[in-house]
MIDOSE-1310 file (N, C-alpha, C; in nm, 2 decimals, decimal comma, always signed):
residues 141
mnrl	+0,58/-0,34/+0,95/+0,70/-0,31/+0,87/+0,81/-0,40/+0,90; +0,84/-0,42/+1,03/+0,94/-0,51/+1,07/+0,93/-0,65/+1,02; +0,80/-0,69/+1,01/+0,77/-0,83/+0,97/+0,82/-0,85/+0,81; +0,81/-0,74/+0,74/+0,84/-0,75/+0,60/+0,98/-0,70/+0,56
kpfa	+1,06/-0,67/+0,66/+1,20/-0,63/+0,64/+1,28/-0,74/+0,57; +1,27/-0,87/+0,61/+1,34/-0,98/+0,55/+1,30/-0,99/+0,40; +1,18/-0,98/+0,37/+1,13/-0,99/+0,24/+1,19/-0,86/+0,16; +1,18/-0,75/+0,21/+1,24/-0,63/+0,15/+1,39/-0,65/+0,11
rqsg	+1,46/-0,70/+0,22/+1,61/-0,71/+0,21/+1,63/-0,82/+0,10; +1,55/-0,93/+0,09/+1,57/-1,03/-0,01/+1,55/-0,97/-0,15; +1,46/-0,87/-0,16/+1,43/-0,82/-0,29/+1,51/-0,69/-0,33; +1,61/-0,66/-0,23/+1,70/-0,54/-0,26/+1,63/-0,41/-0,24
iile	+1,52/-0,40/-0,16/+1,43/-0,29/-0,14/+1,46/-0,24/+0,00; +1,48/-0,10/+0,00/+1,51/-0,02/+0,13/+1,36/+0,03/+0,18; +1,32/+0,00/+0,30/+1,20/+0,06/+0,36/+1,23/+0,18/+0,43; +1,15/+0,28/+0,42/+1,15/+0,41/+0,48/+1,01/+0,44/+0,54
ysqp	+1,02/+0,50/+0,66/+0,88/+0,52/+0,73/+0,89/+0,66/+0,81; +0,78/+0,73/+0,79/+0,76/+0,85/+0,87/+0,62/+0,86/+0,92; +0,60/+0,91/+1,04/+0,47/+0,93/+1,10/+0,48/+1,06/+1,19; +0,36/+1,10/+1,24/+0,36/+1,22/+1,33/+0,43/+1,18/+1,46
aqgv	+0,50/+1,27/+1,52/+0,57/+1,25/+1,64/+0,48/+1,19/+1,75; +0,36/+1,23/+1,76/+0,27/+1,19/+1,87/+0,21/+1,06/+1,83; +0,22/+1,00/+1,72/+0,17/+0,87/+1,67/+0,03/+0,90/+1,63; -0,05/+0,79/+1,59/-0,18/+0,80/+1,53/-0,26/+0,69/+1,60
llra	-0,37/+0,72/+1,67/-0,47/+0,62/+1,71/-0,58/+0,61/+1,62; -0,60/+0,50/+1,56/-0,72/+0,47/+1,47/-0,84/+0,43/+1,53; -0,95/+0,45/+1,47/-1,08/+0,41/+1,51/-1,11/+0,29/+1,40; -1,04/+0,18/+1,41/-1,05/+0,08/+1,31/-1,00/-0,05/+1,38
npvh	-1,05/-0,15/+1,31/-1,00/-0,29/+1,36/-0,86/-0,31/+1,34; -0,78/-0,32/+1,44/-0,63/-0,35/+1,43/-0,59/-0,47/+1,35; -0,67/-0,58/+1,34/-0,64/-0,68/+1,26/-0,65/-0,65/+1,12; -0,76/-0,58/+1,08/-0,78/-0,53/+0,94/-0,68/-0,44/+0,90
vahi	-0,64/-0,34/+0,99/-0,54/-0,25/+0,95/-0,40/-0,32/+0,93; -0,37/-0,42/+1,00/-0,24/-0,51/+0,98/-0,26/-0,58/+0,84; -0,37/-0,63/+0,80/-0,39/-0,69/+0,67/-0,38/-0,59/+0,56; -0,43/-0,48/+0,58/-0,42/-0,37/+0,48/-0,27/-0,33/+0,46
ldgl	-0,20/-0,29/+0,56/-0,07/-0,26/+0,56/+0,03/-0,38/+0,49; -0,01/-0,50/+0,55/+0,08/-0,61/+0,49/+0,07/-0,63/+0,34; -0,07/-0,62/+0,30/-0,10/-0,63/+0,16/-0,04/-0,52/+0,07; -0,05/-0,40/+0,11/+0,00/-0,29/+0,03/+0,15/-0,29/+0,03
lsna	+0,21/-0,33/+0,15/+0,35/-0,32/+0,15/+0,42/-0,44/+0,08; +0,36/-0,55/+0,10/+0,41/-0,67/+0,02/+0,41/-0,64/-0,13; +0,29/-0,58/-0,18/+0,28/-0,56/-0,33/+0,39/-0,45/-0,36; +0,41/-0,34/-0,28/+0,51/-0,25/-0,31/+0,65/-0,32/-0,32
ikyg	+0,67/-0,41/-0,23/+0,81/-0,47/-0,23/+0,82/-0,56/-0,35; +0,71/-0,64/-0,37/+0,70/-0,73/-0,49/+0,73/-0,68/-0,62; +0,65/-0,56/-0,64/+0,67/-0,49/-0,77/+0,77/-0,39/-0,78; +0,84/-0,36/-0,67/+0,94/-0,26/-0,67/+1,07/-0,30/-0,73
ssgk	+1,16/-0,21/-0,76/+1,29/-0,24/-0,83/+1,40/-0,25/-0,72; +1,48/-0,36/-0,75/+1,59/-0,37/-0,65/+1,68/-0,26/-0,65; +1,73/-0,22/-0,54/+1,82/-0,10/-0,51/+1,73/+0,03/-0,49; +1,60/+0,02/-0,50/+1,51/+0,13/-0,49/+1,45/+0,12/-0,34
qvti	+1,37/+0,23/-0,31/+1,30/+0,22/-0,18/+1,15/+0,23/-0,19; +1,08/+0,17/-0,08/+0,94/+0,18/-0,05/+0,93/+0,27/+0,06; +0,85/+0,38/+0,05/+0,83/+0,48/+0,16/+0,68/+0,46/+0,21; +0,68/+0,47/+0,35/+0,54/+0,47/+0,40/+0,54/+0,60/+0,48
raev	+0,44/+0,69/+0,45/+0,41/+0,81/+0,52/+0,28/+0,80/+0,58; +0,27/+0,84/+0,71/+0,13/+0,87/+0,78/+0,12/+1,01/+0,83; +0,00/+1,07/+0,82/-0,03/+1,20/+0,88/-0,17/+1,20/+0,91; -0,21/+1,29/+0,99/-0,34/+1,32/+1,02/-0,39/+1,44/+0,95
tade	-0,50/+1,43/+0,89/-0,57/+1,53/+0,81/-0,65/+1,64/+0,89; -0,68/+1,74/+0,84/-0,78/+1,84/+0,90/-0,90/+1,79/+0,94; -0,95/+1,69/+0,86/-1,09/+1,63/+0,89/-1,07/+1,50/+0,97; -0,96/+1,49/+1,05/-0,95/+1,39/+1,15/-0,95/+1,25/+1,09
maht	-0,88/+1,23/+0,97/-0,85/+1,10/+0,91/-0,70/+1,08/+0,91; -0,67/+0,96/+0,93/-0,53/+0,92/+0,92/-0,51/+0,89/+0,77; -0,41/+0,95/+0,70/-0,39/+0,94/+0,56/-0,25/+0,87/+0,55; -0,26/+0,75/+0,49/-0,13/+0,67/+0,49/-0,09/+0,67/+0,34
tild	+0,03/+0,68/+0,30/+0,06/+0,67/+0,16/+0,18/+0,57/+0,15; +0,17/+0,48/+0,07/+0,28/+0,38/+0,04/+0,33/+0,41/-0,10; +0,45/+0,45/-0,12/+0,51/+0,48/-0,25/+0,63/+0,38/-0,28; +0,61/+0,33/-0,41/+0,71/+0,25/-0,45/+0,79/+0,31/-0,58
qgpg	+0,89/+0,25/-0,62/+0,97/+0,30/-0,73/+0,97/+0,19/-0,84; +0,86/+0,11/-0,86/+0,86/+0,00/-0,95/+0,80/+0,06/-1,08; +0,76/-0,04/-1,16/+0,72/-0,01/-1,31/+0,59/+0,07/-1,31; +0,52/+0,08/-1,20/+0,39/+0,15/-1,21/+0,28/+0,06/-1,27
vdpk	+0,16/+0,13/-1,29/+0,05/+0,06/-1,34/+0,00/+0,13/-1,48; -0,02/+0,06/-1,58/-0,07/+0,11/-1,70/-0,19/+0,20/-1,67; -0,20/+0,32/-1,72/-0,31/+0,41/-1,69/-0,43/+0,36/-1,73; -0,44/+0,27/-1,84/-0,57/+0,21/-1,88/-0,63/+0,11/-1,78
lver	-0,53/+0,06/-1,68/-0,57/-0,04/-1,58/-0,60/+0,02/-1,44; -0,57/+0,16/-1,42/-0,57/+0,21/-1,29/-0,72/+0,20/-1,25; -0,82/+0,23/-1,33/-0,96/+0,23/-1,30/-1,01/+0,10/-1,24; -0,94/-0,01/-1,29/-0,98/-0,14/-1,25/-0,91/-0,21/-1,14
ifdp	-0,81/-0,14/-1,10/-0,71/-0,22/-1,01/-0,77/-0,27/-0,89; -0,88/-0,21/-0,83/-0,95/-0,26/-0,71/-1,07/-0,34/-0,74; -1,09/-0,38/-0,87/-1,20/-0,47/-0,91/-1,16/-0,61/-0,86; -1,27/-0,69/-0,82/-1,24/-0,83/-0,78/-1,24/-0,92/-0,90
pfrs	-1,17/-1,02/-0,91/-1,03/-1,02/-0,87/-0,95/-0,97/-0,98; -0,86/-0,87/-0,95/-0,78/-0,81/-1,06/-0,64/-0,84/-1,04; -0,57/-0,87/-1,15/-0,42/-0,89/-1,15/-0,38/-0,87/-1,29; -0,31/-0,78/-1,32/-0,26/-0,75/-1,45/-0,13/-0,83/-1,48
entr	-0,15/-0,91/-1,59/-0,02/-1,00/-1,62/+0,10/-0,92/-1,67; +0,06/-0,78/-1,71/+0,17/-0,70/-1,75/+0,26/-0,64/-1,64; +0,20/-0,63/-1,51/+0,27/-0,58/-1,41/+0,31/-0,69/-1,31; +0,28/-0,82/-1,34/+0,32/-0,92/-1,25/+0,47/-0,94/-1,24
sprf	+0,50/-0,94/-1,11/+0,65/-0,96/-1,08/+0,69/-1,10/-1,12; +0,80/-1,12/-1,19/+0,84/-1,26/-1,23/+0,91/-1,32/-1,10; +0,95/-1,24/-1,00/+1,03/-1,28/-0,89/+0,95/-1,36/-0,78; +0,83/-1,33/-0,76/+0,74/-1,37/-0,65/+0,60/-1,40/-0,70
gglg	+0,54/-1,50/-0,62/+0,40/-1,52/-0,65/+0,31/-1,44/-0,55; +0,19/-1,47/-0,53/+0,10/-1,40/-0,45/+0,15/-1,41/-0,31; +0,15/-1,31/-0,23/+0,18/-1,30/-0,09/+0,07/-1,28/+0,01; -0,04/-1,24/-0,04/-0,15/-1,21/+0,06/-0,28/-1,17/-0,01
iglw	-0,36/-1,09/+0,05/-0,49/-1,05/+0,00/-0,48/-0,96/-0,12; -0,58/-0,96/-0,20/-0,58/-0,88/-0,32/-0,63/-0,72/-0,29; -0,60/-0,64/-0,38/-0,63/-0,50/-0,37/-0,79/-0,48/-0,35; -0,87/-0,57/-0,41/-1,01/-0,57/-0,40/-1,06/-0,58/-0,25
like	-0,99/-0,68/-0,19/-1,02/-0,71/-0,05/-0,97/-0,60/+0,05; -0,85/-0,55/+0,01/-0,80/-0,43/+0,08/-0,90/-0,31/+0,08; -0,95/-0,28/-0,04/-1,05/-0,19/-0,05/-1,17/-0,21/+0,03; -1,22/-0,34/+0,04/-1,33/-0,37/+0,12/-1,31/-0,34/+0,27
litn	-1,18/-0,38/+0,31/-1,15/-0,37/+0,45/-1,15/-0,21/+0,49; -1,10/-0,14/+0,39/-1,09/+0,02/+0,42/-1,22/+0,08/+0,42; -1,30/+0,06/+0,32/-1,44/+0,12/+0,30/-1,53/+0,07/+0,41; -1,52/-0,05/+0,46/-1,60/-0,10/+0,56/-1,57/-0,03/+0,70
qngk	-1,47/+0,03/+0,70/-1,42/+0,11/+0,82/-1,43/+0,26/+0,80; -1,51/+0,31/+0,70/-1,53/+0,45/+0,67/-1,41/+0,52/+0,62; -1,32/+0,44/+0,54/-1,20/+0,51/+0,48/-1,21/+0,49/+0,33; -1,12/+0,54/+0,27/-1,10/+0,54/+0,12/-0,97/+0,50/+0,08
iwve	-0,96/+0,45/-0,04/-0,83/+0,41/-0,10/-0,82/+0,46/-0,25; -0,71/+0,50/-0,29/-0,69/+0,54/-0,44/-0,55/+0,51/-0,46; -0,51/+0,52/-0,59/-0,37/+0,49/-0,65/-0,34/+0,61/-0,75; -0,22/+0,65/-0,73/-0,16/+0,75/-0,85/-0,05/+0,67/-0,90
sktg	-0,04/+0,66/-1,03/+0,06/+0,58/-1,09/+0,10/+0,64/-1,23; +0,24/+0,64/-1,26/+0,29/+0,67/-1,39/+0,36/+0,55/-1,43; +0,35/+0,50/-1,55/+0,42/+0,39/-1,61/+0,56/+0,42/-1,60; +0,65/+0,33/-1,53/+0,79/+0,35/-1,53/+0,84/+0,43/-1,40
lgcn	+0,74/+0,49/-1,33/+0,78/+0,57/-1,22/+0,72/+0,52/-1,08; +0,65/+0,41/-1,08/+0,60/+0,36/-0,96/+0,46/+0,39/-0,94; +0,41/+0,35/-0,80/+0,28/+0,38/-0,77/+0,28/+0,44/-0,62; +0,18/+0,53/-0,60/+0,15/+0,58/-0,47/+0,01/+0,54/-0,44
fhft	+0,00/+0,45/-0,34/-0,12/+0,40/-0,29/-0,14/+0,49/-0,16; -0,27/+0,54/-0,16/-0,32/+0,62/-0,05/-0,43/+0,56/+0,01; -0,44/+0,57/+0,14/-0,57/+0,53/+0,21/-0,59/+0,61/+0,32; -0,72/+0,63/+0,36/-0,76/+0,70/+0,48/-0,84/+0,61/+0,58
lpvq	-0,83/+0,64/+0,71/-0,91/+0,56/+0,80/-0,93/+0,68/+0,91; -1,05/+0,67/+0,98/-1,08/+0,76/+1,08/-0,99/+0,75/+1,21; -0,95/+0,86/+1,27/-0,87/+0,86/+1,40/-0,96/+0,87/+1,52; -0,91/+0,82/+1,62/-0,98/+0,81/+1,74/-0,97/+0,96/+1,80
k	-1,10/+0,99/+1,84/-1,11/+1,13/+1,89/-1,09/+1,13/+2,05
């Protein structure tokens, strides 16, 4: 998150973060987790609206999974496109930000990194109200 603060500031986006007080230790490749977070956060900032915020929440679920949610207040994704958003290579010209080009890996690769580590990813979106990207990864026991 600290690495993306300058990009967020340049975009007029406020970053918020919450996690369990005891922290979360994942059973996952740390380099892949960094790529996942960088990709999802940079997209949230890129497609977010200036003056709005991007929120990152982490929690541990009852089934010992780390559930991370990245919420933005951007334009959202057309409901017709949500089913294809993780297909390789997907980019909706309707949701493309005119401010920035590509910043990193695509959503299809993020999905691969997550599923290869026994996690899941999904998105909730309403046009005009932003996106909530969720993903889970196993926690260290």
